[in-house]
Every structure is written in C-alpha cells, then in structure tokens.
C-alpha positions as CSV (number, residue, x, y, z in Angstrom):
1,M,-55.7,-151.9,28.8
2,S,-53.1,-149.3,28.3
3,F,-49.7,-148.8,29.7
4,E,-49.7,-146.7,33.0
5,I,-46.9,-145.6,35.3
6,Y,-48.1,-145.5,38.9
7,F,-44.8,-144.3,40.3
8,K,-41.4,-143.2,38.9
9,P,-38.6,-141.4,40.8
10,S,-38.3,-137.7,40.3
11,G,-36.3,-134.8,41.7
12,T,-33.4,-135.7,44.0
13,I,-33.6,-139.0,45.9
14,G,-31.3,-139.9,48.8
15,V,-31.0,-143.7,48.3
16,T,-28.8,-146.1,46.3
17,S,-31.8,-147.9,44.8
18,T,-35.2,-146.9,43.4
19,G,-37.8,-148.2,41.0
20,A,-40.8,-147.5,38.9
21,Y,-44.0,-149.5,38.6
22,G,-47.5,-149.6,37.1
23,I,-49.7,-151.7,34.8
24,K,-49.6,-152.9,31.2
25,D,-51.5,-155.1,28.8
26,T,-51.2,-158.7,29.9
27,S,-49.7,-159.7,26.6
28,A,-47.0,-157.1,26.7
29,A,-43.6,-156.9,28.5
30,V,-42.0,-153.8,30.0
31,G,-38.3,-153.2,30.0
32,V,-35.7,-150.4,29.9
33,G,-35.1,-149.2,26.3
34,T,-32.3,-146.7,27.2
35,F,-30.7,-145.7,30.4
36,A,-28.3,-142.7,30.9
37,A,-26.3,-142.8,34.1
38,P,-23.2,-140.9,35.5
39,L,-19.9,-141.9,33.9
40,G,-18.3,-144.8,35.7
41,S,-21.4,-146.0,37.4
42,A,-22.4,-149.7,37.3
43,V,-26.1,-149.6,37.8
44,Q,-27.9,-152.9,38.0
45,I,-31.5,-153.1,36.5
46,A,-34.0,-155.7,37.6
47,T,-37.3,-156.0,35.7
48,F,-40.4,-157.9,37.0
49,S,-42.9,-158.0,34.1
50,D,-44.6,-161.3,33.4
51,V,-46.8,-162.0,30.4
52,G,-50.2,-162.8,31.7
53,D,-49.9,-160.3,34.6
54,E,-50.8,-156.6,34.1
55,R,-48.4,-155.5,36.9
56,W,-44.8,-154.5,36.3
57,V,-41.9,-153.3,38.4
58,V,-38.5,-152.0,37.2
59,F,-35.8,-151.5,39.8
60,F,-32.4,-149.7,39.7
61,D,-29.6,-150.6,42.1
62,D,-26.1,-149.4,42.9
63,L,-26.9,-145.8,42.1
64,V,-24.3,-143.2,42.7
65,D,-24.5,-139.4,43.0
66,G,-25.5,-137.9,39.7
67,H,-28.3,-137.5,37.1
68,Y,-30.2,-140.4,35.5
69,V,-32.5,-140.5,32.4
70,V,-34.8,-143.6,31.9
71,Q,-36.7,-144.6,28.7
72,L,-39.0,-147.6,29.4
73,S,-40.1,-149.9,26.6
74,D,-43.6,-151.3,26.3
75,S,-43.8,-154.2,23.8
76,G,-47.5,-153.8,23.6
77,S,-47.4,-150.4,21.9
78,S,-45.7,-148.7,19.0
79,T,-45.9,-145.5,21.0
80,Q,-43.3,-145.7,23.9
81,P,-43.7,-143.9,27.3
82,D,-42.1,-140.6,27.8
83,P,-38.6,-140.7,29.4
84,F,-38.2,-139.6,33.0
85,S,-35.2,-138.4,35.0
86,F,-34.1,-138.1,38.5
87,A,-30.9,-137.3,40.5
88,V,-29.2,-139.1,43.4
89,G,-27.8,-137.5,46.5
90,L,-26.9,-140.3,48.9
91,S,-27.9,-140.7,52.6
92,A,-27.9,-143.7,54.9
93,S,-30.7,-145.0,57.1
94,G,-31.9,-147.8,59.3
95,V,-35.1,-149.7,58.8
96,S,-37.3,-147.5,56.6
97,I,-39.9,-147.3,54.0
98,T,-38.5,-145.2,51.2
99,H,-41.6,-145.6,48.9
100,P,-44.4,-144.9,49.2
101,A,-44.3,-141.8,51.4
102,N,-46.4,-141.5,54.5
103,N,-49.9,-140.5,53.6
104,A,-49.4,-141.2,49.9
105,T,-52.0,-142.6,47.6
106,V,-51.2,-145.9,46.0
107,R,-53.1,-147.9,43.4
108,G,-54.6,-151.2,44.6
109,K,-53.8,-153.0,41.3
110,N,-50.1,-152.9,42.1
111,V,-49.0,-151.9,45.6
112,V,-45.2,-152.0,45.9
113,T,-43.0,-150.8,48.7
114,W,-39.2,-150.6,49.3
115,G,-36.8,-149.2,51.8
116,D,-33.6,-149.9,53.7
117,S,-33.2,-152.5,56.5
118,T,-30.2,-153.8,58.3
119,H,-31.8,-157.3,58.7
120,P,-34.0,-159.6,56.5
121,I,-37.7,-158.6,56.2
122,T,-39.9,-161.0,58.2
123,E,-43.2,-159.2,58.0
124,A,-44.9,-157.0,55.3
125,K,-48.5,-156.1,55.9
126,L,-50.9,-153.9,54.1
127,T,-54.2,-153.3,56.0
128,V,-57.1,-151.8,54.2
129,G,-60.7,-151.6,55.5
130,G,-59.9,-153.9,58.4
131,V,-58.4,-156.6,56.1
132,T,-54.7,-157.4,56.2
133,Y,-52.8,-158.6,53.2
134,D,-49.3,-160.2,53.4
135,G,-46.7,-158.9,51.0
136,T,-44.3,-161.0,48.9
137,V,-40.6,-160.1,49.4
138,L,-39.3,-159.8,45.8
139,R,-35.9,-159.0,47.1
140,G,-34.4,-158.8,50.6
141,P,-32.1,-156.0,51.7
142,S,-28.3,-156.1,51.2
143,T,-25.5,-153.6,51.0
144,N,-26.6,-150.7,48.8
145,R,-29.8,-152.5,47.8
146,P,-33.1,-152.1,49.5
147,Y,-35.8,-154.7,50.1
148,V,-38.7,-154.7,47.5
149,V,-42.1,-156.0,48.5
150,Q,-45.2,-156.4,46.3
151,F,-48.7,-156.9,47.7
152,P,-51.6,-158.9,46.2
153,K,-53.6,-157.2,43.5
154,L,-56.6,-155.5,45.2
155,T,-59.9,-154.8,43.6
156,L,-61.5,-151.9,45.4
157,G,-64.8,-150.0,44.6
158,A,-63.5,-146.8,46.2
159,A,-60.4,-145.4,47.8
160,A,-59.8,-146.6,51.3
161,A,-57.5,-145.6,54.1
162,G,-54.9,-148.1,55.2
163,T,-51.5,-148.8,56.8
164,L,-48.4,-150.4,55.5
165,K,-46.1,-152.1,58.0
166,I,-42.6,-153.6,57.5
167,K,-40.7,-155.5,60.2
168,N,-37.3,-157.1,60.1
169,S,-35.7,-160.1,61.9
170,N,-34.1,-157.7,64.5
171,G,-37.6,-156.6,65.6
172,D,-37.3,-153.2,64.0
173,E,-40.5,-152.0,62.4
174,I,-42.1,-149.0,60.7
175,T,-45.7,-148.3,59.8
176,I,-47.0,-145.6,57.5
177,N,-50.5,-144.5,56.5
178,V,-51.6,-144.8,52.9
179,T,-54.7,-144.3,50.8
180,V,-55.4,-147.2,48.5
181,A,-57.2,-146.2,45.3
182,P,-58.9,-148.5,42.8
C-alpha cells in the first residue's frame, strides 16, 4: 500500500484548527517533518498514526491569522509527500461541521469529521446505504479547538450517498450530505 492524502487544508480557512488525513502502509508512521507558521504562534500538533492501522490523522490547533506550510513525514518511504500550504483568516461559529463540506466525497477507509461546538459531542452518525455507523470522538471541543470524530473503516464496492450527523449535549445538531467512495 502506498501513502495517500485524502484531505489537506488549502486556500484560506476561517477556523483555529484543521487537519489532514489519509492512509499509509500498516508498518509505517506518519508525522510532521517540518512546519512553518506565523512568527509568535504556538501551534499544537496532534498525530494519530498507529502501526498496524493504515489510517492516519494529523491535526493542527491554536492557529492564528497567517500562512502555514506543512511537510508530512512517512516512515514507510524514502520519498516524502509534497509539502502543502494554507492560510488562516479567523471566524467564529456555533455547532458546525467544518470538514467535510456538504455534498463532499469522502473515502470509506478513513472518514473523519471536525467542527466547532459549544458543548460536548454526544452523537456522531454516518449513514450510508441505510446502515448507520457510530463515530468515535478522538477529541471533544474546547476553546479554539474543534471536536474531531473518526468513523469505522468502511469497505464499499461502489460509491454511495450518505449523511453525516453531529449532535451535542445542548441538543444542537447539524446534518450534511456526503458521498462515500471506496
């Protein structure tokens, strides 16, 4: 299996946290090789990349306005992934799904969502082809940090329409449409 990035931030984003994710060889680890951020920022980086699991997630928190350049590292290859860049222009929101966008196509092997919420996440559901999958909250929301939810690895024969729903302890909820591809 080769290293693939399913999502990485690009352009200008209006949030204080974002991430990248994809798949890798099960014997490899993914991390951040280099990270260029605005002067004076104190960005926190969280990496979820277990040996034995092909899925990986890298998350960036406490982002401030400015330009960022990321070079991921793949321990399973001598050829490293191309660097990527994005900019931050901040905005505030209530309960939301920042990623993926409504009507986006996601890959069933590693479906990850994040967004902002004023209260703890109590429900994360991905429904595809009439089957509902519960998500695992990797991190709950806090000041300047969104929640992060990962769903079970799905093995699909073909792309299928679905919905992604997030609900918090205050009863706030949002549902978006997604296409889940193999």
